N, C-alpha and C positions, 0 to 999 in steps of 0.2 A: 501503581500497578495497573496492568491492563485488565480489561473486563471483556468477556466473550459477548459478541453481539449476535452472531449466527453460527450454529454448528453445521458444517458442511462436510468435513472429512475429505478434502480435495487431495488427490494423489498427484504430486508434482513430478514433472519430467525434467531431466537434467538439461541445462542450456536454455531454459525459459524463465522469463521474469513474470511473476504473478502479482497483480495489483487490483485495486478497486477503481473502476472507471467512473466517469462523471455521472452516469446513471445509477451508480450504486451497485453494480454487478461485478462479479469477479471475471477478469480477463487475463490473458497471457500473451506475451510476444517473445519471439526469439531474440536472445541477447546478442548485441553487436560485439564481435571479437576481432581485434586487429583491423585489417582493411575491410572485413566483411561487415555489411550493414545488417541491422536487425530487421525482423519481419513485421508485417502488419499485425496489430492485435486481433485476437479472436476471443469471443465470449466463451467462458468455461461454465459458469453457473449464474443463473439469474436469481438475485436475492433482493434487489430493490432497497438498499439501505439508505436511510435519510441521514446524511452527514451533519454533525453538529460542529459549529465553529469552535476552534481551539482544541480540537481532538485529532489525533493521528490514527488512521485506520490501516490495518495490515493483516496479513495472513500468517498465523502462527505455525509452529512445527507440526501440529496435528491436522492442519488444513482447515482450521476454523477462522472466521473473521473476528478480529478483536479491535478494541480501541483503547487509547491511552491519552490522558490529558497532556498537551504539549507544554513544556517548560520554556519560559522566556528567559534567556540567559544573555551573556555578554557583559562587557564592561562599559561603564558610563563614559562619555566623552568629556574631556576637560574643557572648561570654558577658556576662550582666548582672552588675554589681557589687553 
């Protein structure tokens, strides 16, 4: 399950993609649709999260930053004879 890292309560706008940038802050960019290109990202909230390896960071429905442990999946490759 996911655990909350920071409570922000961000209000989302329709047509924008919200994500955690390299500096650990929340940013948003206009989503690309059809032939239209997306926009440049702009900072929404500065929170300075230190990301841990093997975890996925995202913004939940309430607008808070959460993290969940990533699962390693897939099928093993067969050995050649």
